[in-house]
N, C-alpha and C positions, 0 to 999 in steps of 0.2 A: 576514809581509809581505802575502801574497796575501789573507789574511783581512781585514786592515785596508782594503785597496783595495775589496774586495767590500762591507764594512760601510759605507764612505763612499759608494759608489755607491748602495747600498740606501737610505741615509739621504737623499741628494739626490733620488732618485727619489720617495720617499714625500713629501718636503717639496714638491717641484714639483707632484705630483699633488694635494696638499692645497690649495696656493695656486690652481691653475687650476680646481679643481672648485668653489670657493666663489665663485659669481657673486653680485653684488649685485642689488638690485631694479633693474628697468628692462627694456629690450628685449633680445632675444636668446634667449628661451626658447620654451617650447611652451604656455604658459598664456594665458588670456584673461579679461577682465572685460567683460561686456555688461549692458545693462539699458535701462530706460526711465525717463521722468520723469513723475511724477504730482503732481497738485495738486487741491485742493478748488475752485479757480477753473476756469472752463470755457473761458477764452479764451487758453490758452497757445499762443503762436506758436512760432517757432524758439527753440532753446536752444543754449547753449554748455556743454560738459562738459570739465572739467579733471581731470588725473590727476597726483598727487604720488607719487613713488617714495619708499619708506622710511618712510612715515607711515601710521598707521591711525586716527588721531584728528584732529579739527579743530584746526588751528593757524591763527591769523590771518595768513595769507600774502597778499601782493599777487599779483595774477594772473600777473605776470611770474616768480614763483617756482615755478609749477607746471611739470612736466616734459613734459606732452603735452596736446594740446587737440583736441577734435572738435566740429564744428558738427553740430547735429541738427535736422532739419526737424520741423515739428509732427506729432505722432503717430508718429514714427519712433523706432527704438532706436539705441543707440550700441554700438560694440565697440572695445576696446583689446586688440590681439592681440600675439602673440610676446613675452609678458612672462616674465621670470624669476620664480622663486619668491620670496616675500617679502611685505611689507606695502605697502598702497597706500591712498590716500585719494582718493575721487572727489567732485568738487564741481561743482554745476550752477548756472547762471544762466539763468533763463527770463524772457521778457517776456510779460505778460498784456495782450492787445490790448483787452480790455473795460475794465479799470480803468486801463490805461496805467501799470502799476507793474511793478517788477522783483521777481522771486521768486527766492529762493536756497535751497539745501539741499545736503547732502552725506552721505556714508556711508563708513565704513572697511571695508577688506577685510584681515583678519588672516591671516597664514600661508597665502597662496596657494601651493598645491603645484606640483610640477614640471610636471604636465600637467593641471592643474585648469582648469575653466571655471566661473567664478563669475557667476551671474545675480543682478543687484540691481535694486532700485527706489529711485529718489531722490525723496523727497517734498520739494517746494519750497513755500515760503511767504514772505510779506512779512517 
């Protein structure tokens, strides 16, 4: 009888540990993604950078479907911090002040580790 009780307790302990240790992509971890925006155009003004959790390839999402957003001043870099391990897609929209056009680009980050810091460059174009 005692052996069955210990076996059940051990099973539930292992199951609960497994469930709580599997965090999904998103905030709450110790990883980060940072970077800058680059273009062959010279008049890039401010930009907006979007982050999608659980994706590492481009999918035609509307802006409202992204999970996080950062405004980036001209010449500055961006940082998304406190991320859990997983896959992320970073998408940028910049405005070129010389041609008056919108520039877009993005890149995926696959298998971001538990305490990784990923440095990326997003190339934007028309």
